[in-house]
Every structure is written in C-alpha cells, then in structure tokens.
C-alpha positions as CSV (number, residue, x, y, z in Angstrom):
1,X,-0.3,-0.2,0.0
2,X,1.2,3.5,-0.7
3,X,0.8,6.8,1.1
4,X,-1.7,9.8,0.3
5,X,-2.4,13.0,2.2
6,X,-5.4,15.3,1.5
7,X,-4.9,18.7,2.8
8,X,-7.9,20.9,2.8
9,X,-10.0,18.1,3.5
10,X,-12.9,19.7,5.0
11,X,-14.1,20.8,1.2
12,X,-16.5,18.8,-1.3
13,X,-13.5,17.9,-3.1
14,X,-11.7,16.5,0.3
15,X,-14.8,14.5,1.2
16,X,-15.2,13.0,-2.4
17,X,-11.7,12.2,-2.2
18,X,-11.6,9.9,0.9
19,X,-15.5,8.2,-0.7
20,X,-13.3,6.9,-3.5
21,X,-10.0,6.4,-1.6
22,X,-12.1,4.1,0.6
23,X,-12.7,1.4,-1.6
24,X,-9.0,1.6,-3.1
25,X,-7.0,-1.6,-2.6
26,X,-3.4,0.5,-3.3
27,X,-3.4,3.6,-1.4
28,X,-4.2,4.2,1.8
29,X,-5.5,7.8,3.0
30,X,-2.5,8.2,5.7
31,X,-3.6,12.1,6.5
32,X,-7.2,13.7,6.3
33,X,-6.0,17.4,7.4
34,X,-6.4,21.0,7.2
35,X,-4.3,23.5,5.4
36,X,-3.0,25.3,8.7
37,X,-1.0,24.5,11.6
38,X,-2.8,23.9,15.2
39,X,-6.0,24.7,13.2
40,X,-8.3,21.8,12.6
41,X,-11.2,23.4,10.1
42,X,-14.8,22.8,11.5
43,X,-15.8,19.9,9.5
44,X,-19.6,18.6,10.8
45,X,-20.0,15.4,11.1
46,X,-22.7,15.0,7.9
47,X,-20.0,16.2,5.7
48,X,-17.0,13.2,6.2
49,X,-17.0,10.2,9.2
50,X,-13.3,11.3,9.4
51,X,-12.3,14.0,11.2
52,X,-10.1,16.7,9.6
53,X,-6.8,16.9,11.7
54,X,-4.6,20.0,11.4
55,X,-1.6,20.2,9.0
56,X,1.1,18.2,10.4
57,X,4.0,18.0,8.4
58,X,5.5,15.1,9.9
59,X,2.5,13.3,8.2
60,X,2.9,14.8,5.2
61,X,6.4,13.4,4.8
62,X,5.8,10.0,5.0
63,X,3.0,10.2,2.4
64,X,4.4,9.1,-1.0
65,X,1.2,11.4,-3.1
66,X,-0.5,14.8,-1.8
67,X,-3.8,15.9,-3.0
68,X,-4.1,19.8,-2.5
69,X,-8.0,20.6,-2.0
70,X,-6.5,24.0,-1.0
71,X,-8.0,27.3,-2.2
72,X,-6.4,29.5,-5.0
73,X,-2.9,30.7,-4.1
74,X,-2.5,28.6,-0.8
75,X,-1.7,25.4,-3.1
76,X,1.1,27.1,-4.9
77,X,3.3,27.6,-1.8
78,X,2.3,24.3,-0.4
79,X,2.9,22.5,-4.1
80,X,6.4,24.3,-3.6
81,X,7.2,22.9,-0.3
82,X,6.1,19.3,-1.4
83,X,7.5,18.9,-4.5
84,X,10.7,20.1,-2.4
85,X,10.0,17.4,-0.5
86,X,9.7,14.7,-3.6
87,X,6.1,14.3,-2.9
88,X,3.6,13.2,-6.3
89,X,1.1,16.2,-6.2
90,X,-2.1,16.6,-7.5
91,X,-3.7,20.3,-7.5
92,X,-6.9,20.6,-7.5
93,X,-6.7,24.7,-7.1
94,X,-6.3,26.5,-10.3
95,X,-2.5,27.6,-9.5
96,X,-0.9,25.7,-12.2
97,X,-3.7,25.7,-15.1
98,X,-2.8,28.3,-16.5
99,X,0.5,28.2,-18.5
100,X,1.9,32.0,-18.0
101,X,2.0,33.7,-14.7
102,X,1.0,37.0,-16.4
103,X,-2.1,35.3,-17.3
104,X,-2.7,34.2,-13.8
105,X,-2.2,37.8,-12.6
106,X,-5.0,38.9,-14.8
107,X,-7.2,36.1,-14.4
108,X,-6.8,35.7,-10.2
109,X,-6.1,39.1,-9.6
110,X,-2.7,37.9,-7.5
111,X,1.2,37.1,-8.3
112,X,1.7,33.7,-8.6
113,X,3.7,32.8,-5.7
114,X,5.6,29.9,-7.4
115,X,6.3,30.8,-11.5
116,X,9.1,28.5,-11.4
117,X,6.8,25.5,-11.4
118,X,4.8,26.5,-14.1
119,X,6.6,24.9,-17.2
120,X,7.1,21.8,-15.2
121,X,3.5,21.5,-14.2
122,X,1.1,18.7,-16.1
123,X,-2.5,19.9,-17.2
124,X,-4.0,16.6,-15.9
125,X,-7.0,15.9,-18.4
126,X,-6.0,12.2,-18.5
127,X,-7.2,10.9,-21.8
128,X,-5.7,13.1,-23.3
129,X,-2.3,13.8,-21.0
130,X,-2.0,9.8,-19.7
131,X,1.7,9.8,-21.0
132,X,3.1,13.1,-19.4
133,X,0.7,12.8,-16.0
134,X,2.2,9.3,-15.4
135,X,5.8,11.2,-15.7
136,X,5.2,13.7,-13.6
137,X,5.8,15.4,-10.3
138,X,3.0,18.3,-9.9
139,X,-0.3,17.9,-11.9
140,X,-2.8,20.4,-12.1
141,X,-6.5,19.3,-12.1
142,X,-8.5,20.4,-14.8
143,X,-11.6,22.8,-13.6
144,X,-14.6,21.6,-13.8
145,X,-16.2,23.2,-16.5
146,X,-13.1,22.7,-18.3
147,X,-13.3,19.1,-17.7
148,X,-16.9,18.6,-19.6
149,X,-16.2,21.1,-22.3
150,X,-12.4,19.8,-23.5
151,X,-13.4,16.0,-23.5
152,X,-15.8,16.5,-26.2
153,X,-14.1,19.4,-28.0
154,X,-10.4,18.5,-27.9
155,X,-10.8,15.1,-30.7
156,X,-12.8,17.2,-33.2
157,X,-10.6,20.1,-32.9
158,X,-7.2,17.6,-33.3
159,X,-8.9,16.3,-36.5
160,X,-10.3,19.2,-38.1
161,X,-13.7,19.3,-38.1
162,X,-14.4,22.1,-36.5
163,X,-14.5,25.1,-38.0
164,X,-12.0,27.5,-36.6
165,X,-13.2,30.9,-38.7
166,X,-16.5,30.6,-36.8
167,X,-17.2,30.8,-32.6
168,X,-17.3,28.2,-30.7
169,X,-20.1,28.7,-28.2
170,X,-19.7,27.0,-24.9
171,X,-23.3,26.9,-22.8
172,X,-22.8,25.3,-19.1
173,X,-24.8,24.5,-16.2
174,X,-23.6,23.3,-13.0
175,X,-24.9,22.4,-9.6
176,X,-24.6,24.1,-6.2
177,X,-21.6,22.4,-5.5
178,X,-19.2,23.6,-7.7
179,X,-19.3,27.0,-6.0
180,X,-18.0,24.7,-2.9
181,X,-18.6,24.6,1.0
182,X,-18.9,28.4,1.9
183,X,-22.3,29.6,1.6
184,X,-23.5,32.5,-0.4
185,X,-26.6,34.6,-1.0
186,X,-26.6,33.0,-4.5
187,X,-26.1,29.3,-3.5
188,X,-27.9,29.3,0.0
189,X,-31.4,27.0,-0.4
190,X,-33.7,30.0,-0.4
191,X,-32.1,31.8,-4.0
192,X,-31.2,28.3,-5.9
193,X,-34.3,26.1,-5.4
194,X,-36.8,26.4,-8.2
195,X,-34.4,29.2,-9.7
196,X,-32.3,29.2,-12.9
197,X,-29.4,32.1,-13.7
198,X,-26.8,32.9,-15.7
199,X,-23.3,34.0,-14.0
200,X,-20.4,35.5,-14.4
201,X,-20.9,36.0,-17.9
202,X,-17.9,37.1,-20.1
203,X,-16.1,37.0,-16.9
204,X,-15.9,33.7,-15.4
205,X,-12.3,32.5,-14.4
206,X,-12.3,29.2,-16.1
207,X,-13.1,30.8,-19.8
208,X,-9.6,31.4,-20.1
209,X,-8.1,28.0,-19.0
210,X,-10.4,26.7,-21.7
211,X,-9.0,28.7,-24.7
212,X,-5.6,27.6,-23.5
213,X,-6.5,24.0,-23.5
214,X,-9.0,23.8,-26.9
215,X,-6.5,26.4,-28.6
216,X,-8.8,28.7,-29.3
217,X,-9.0,32.4,-29.2
218,X,-12.6,33.0,-30.6
219,X,-14.3,30.8,-28.1
220,X,-17.5,32.0,-25.4
221,X,-18.2,30.5,-22.5
222,X,-21.3,31.0,-20.3
223,X,-21.8,29.4,-16.7
224,X,-25.4,28.7,-15.3
225,X,-26.1,28.1,-12.0
226,X,-28.6,24.5,-11.7
227,X,-31.2,24.4,-8.9
228,X,-29.5,20.7,-7.6
229,X,-26.3,19.5,-5.7
230,X,-23.9,17.8,-8.5
231,X,-23.5,18.0,-12.0
232,X,-22.5,20.1,-14.8
233,X,-23.9,19.9,-18.5
234,X,-22.5,21.3,-21.4
235,X,-23.8,22.5,-24.8
236,X,-21.4,23.2,-26.9
237,X,-22.1,25.0,-30.4
238,X,-19.6,24.2,-33.6
239,X,-19.6,25.3,-36.7
240,X,-18.0,21.6,-38.4
241,X,-15.9,21.7,-41.5
242,X,-17.5,22.2,-45.0
243,X,-19.5,19.0,-45.7
244,X,-19.7,17.4,-42.2
245,X,-22.1,16.4,-40.2
246,X,-23.0,15.3,-36.9
247,X,-22.3,11.3,-37.9
248,X,-18.8,12.2,-38.5
249,X,-17.9,14.2,-35.9
250,X,-19.7,11.5,-33.4
251,X,-17.4,9.1,-35.5
252,X,-14.6,10.8,-34.8
253,X,-15.2,10.8,-31.0
254,X,-15.9,7.4,-31.1
255,X,-12.5,6.5,-32.3
256,X,-10.9,9.0,-29.9
257,X,-12.4,7.5,-26.9
258,X,-12.7,4.0,-28.1
259,X,-11.6,1.3,-25.0
260,X,-11.8,4.3,-22.7
261,X,-13.2,3.6,-19.3
262,X,-14.6,6.6,-18.5
263,X,-16.2,8.5,-21.8
264,X,-18.7,7.4,-23.4
265,X,-19.8,8.3,-26.9
266,X,-23.3,8.2,-27.3
267,X,-24.9,6.6,-30.7
268,X,-28.3,7.9,-30.2
269,X,-30.0,9.8,-27.0
270,X,-28.5,12.7,-25.2
271,X,-26.6,12.8,-21.8
272,X,-28.6,13.3,-18.3
273,X,-27.4,14.5,-15.2
274,X,-28.4,11.7,-13.4
275,X,-26.5,9.3,-15.6
276,X,-23.3,10.7,-14.6
277,X,-23.8,11.6,-11.0
278,X,-21.1,10.2,-8.8
279,X,-19.5,8.4,-11.2
280,X,-16.1,9.3,-13.0
281,X,-17.5,9.1,-16.5
282,X,-18.2,11.6,-18.9
283,X,-21.2,11.2,-21.4
284,X,-21.2,13.0,-25.1
285,X,-23.3,13.2,-27.6
286,X,-23.5,14.7,-31.1
287,X,-26.5,16.2,-33.2
288,X,-26.7,18.3,-36.2
289,X,-28.9,21.7,-36.2
290,X,-29.2,23.5,-39.1
291,X,-25.7,24.8,-40.1
292,X,-23.8,23.8,-36.8
293,X,-23.4,21.0,-34.6
294,X,-24.6,20.5,-31.0
295,X,-22.3,18.6,-28.7
296,X,-23.7,17.7,-25.4
297,X,-21.3,16.9,-22.6
298,X,-22.2,15.5,-18.8
299,X,-19.9,14.8,-15.9
300,X,-20.4,14.6,-11.9
301,X,-18.7,18.3,-11.1
302,X,-17.1,16.4,-7.9
303,X,-16.2,13.5,-9.7
304,X,-15.0,13.7,-12.7
305,X,-14.5,17.5,-12.8
306,X,-12.1,17.7,-9.6
307,X,-12.0,13.9,-7.3
308,X,-12.2,11.4,-9.9
309,X,-10.2,12.7,-12.1
310,X,-7.6,14.3,-9.4
311,X,-7.5,10.3,-8.2
312,X,-7.0,8.5,-12.0
313,X,-3.8,11.3,-12.3
314,X,-2.4,10.4,-8.8
315,X,-3.1,6.6,-10.1
316,X,-1.0,7.2,-12.8
317,X,1.9,8.8,-10.8
318,X,2.4,6.0,-8.3
319,X,2.2,3.3,-10.5
320,X,-1.2,2.2,-9.8
321,X,-4.0,0.8,-11.9
322,X,-5.9,4.2,-13.7
323,X,-9.1,2.9,-12.8
324,X,-8.8,2.0,-9.0
325,X,-10.8,3.1,-6.4
326,X,-13.3,4.7,-9.6
327,X,-15.2,1.7,-9.8
C-alpha cells in the first residue's frame, strides 16, 4: 500500500476523495488534514465520517502522494514545499492550470507565488495527457467546466472537424456544489431552489483555461447555476468543416475514446445528469442543428470534474491501475 494525504480536506472535494479512497486497494488515506498547522477546520459530521486534523508536516513527509484541495494561492505555496520534499502532487486549485504567470495574475488578481513550477506542471486532462501525467511530479487538475467542454471538443479540433473561423459557443450548467462549501447569497437553498440563472457572463475564470487548452481564441463560455447539488451539463455549438455532419463528428469521438473506461460517446439519445452523478464518467453526444453541430457533455463536477479525475491522475503518478478506486 502507498500512502496519500489530502490537504484542505474539509471541503466537498476532500470528502469526495475520502469516499473514493475508501474503496482503493493500493492507496491508503494516511492524512486527512486541513491547510493550517495547529488548526483543525470545522467539518460537520454530516460531511465526512473521518475527522479533519490540523496540517502536520511529519505526517505529510511519510506520504507518497498529496492531493491539494486548497484555495487558489494557498496551493502554490504548499506545492513548492511538497515538490522540494519529493512528493507526487495533484493540485485541485487553479494555481497551475494557466501556463503563464502573467495570465494567472490577470485572471486571479494576485501574483503567482511559484512561477518557477509552471513549466513543469502537467495539465491533467487524463485521457489527453496520460503519458505526461504518469511521468510528472506536479499535476494541475483541470477545472470542472473545462473538463466537460474539453473532453467533447479536443478530438474534433485535433481532427480538423471544427471550422475555426467561426466562434465556438460553450453553454454550461452546474449544480451548486461547484461553488464550494462556503454558502453565499446565490447558493443557499432559498436562492437556488426553483431558480436558474447565468453568472460570470464574459468574466468567468474558467474561460482562459478553456481557450488555452482548446487552442482557440474565438470561444465564448457562459456558466449557469442549476438548482441541483452535483453535475454539469455543457452544450457546445460548433460550425463543422465544410460538408461535415454530426455522424462524422460522432465517429471521430467514438474513435478517440474507443476503449476508454470513463468517456462514453452516445450513438443515440442525449446525456443526462442523473446518469453521471457519483461516477467518474463523461457522457458525450453530437447532433445536427441547422448549419451547426451541437455537442452535449455531462459529468459529475465533484468526481470527473474534481476528485475522480484527481485520483485517476494520482493512480498514474504512483504506478497504480488508472481506474483503481473509481469503480
């Protein structure tokens, strides 16, 4: 058994990782820790049946791998120390997703505290970075919205089936858990129940990440808040190359993900949230709509969009079977 530690364990992704690791045959969750020494975060019993303990570097030192479920900015500081200690690190924050320190500063409003690590950090969209992830010491776990969009879009862009002269529009809807554990005026039950709205229009922090990884400047991303707890459904509108129809795009996706355990391309029908909730799966479909093709993609934002993909990546980094703990 190899040992792993979760730092920042009191949030939704920490709880989800603990749930997944409880079924893992090769990894032992040795440390379920907060992000500060001497302080144990408040974590109601409802959230996890394991107590969150203060950050203890002696405990961390004996881990083979560390998951950072800590806020933007905090993760980079911790990652610097963990890399020096020789640990395998999967960071679930946004600190290493953008390749440029200047872009990070522009998007997140503060200077990057470990810019020297950016060149070596691997963007861990697992199905598209498997070999690089396996060799890496530091993996940037993708954002939940980008995961849902990029898994549907990247094979089509690589195959030249998307007309890059036309704007790609990504319209995504997420459950309230995507906003994290801390309640806000928007995410409390009274505000989200029987309500539906767009937010962060034209300003959302995931847009630069999506553009970077898709290699597209002409891309519009608009997120929406669904009155559900977990799940993301993304609807992506693309202009196919001249003469191409949904059948050709669907065949491309089916070929790209043939044999992939966690990505399912529908031959008919459409993805639905309740089919992916509490799984590490991404469900993708393609349909013709006038001159456009419409891609739909569904994931659980806490699993494939966060903890599940992080565990996929850590499995590869520590030499475990990629799907271990993700059954």
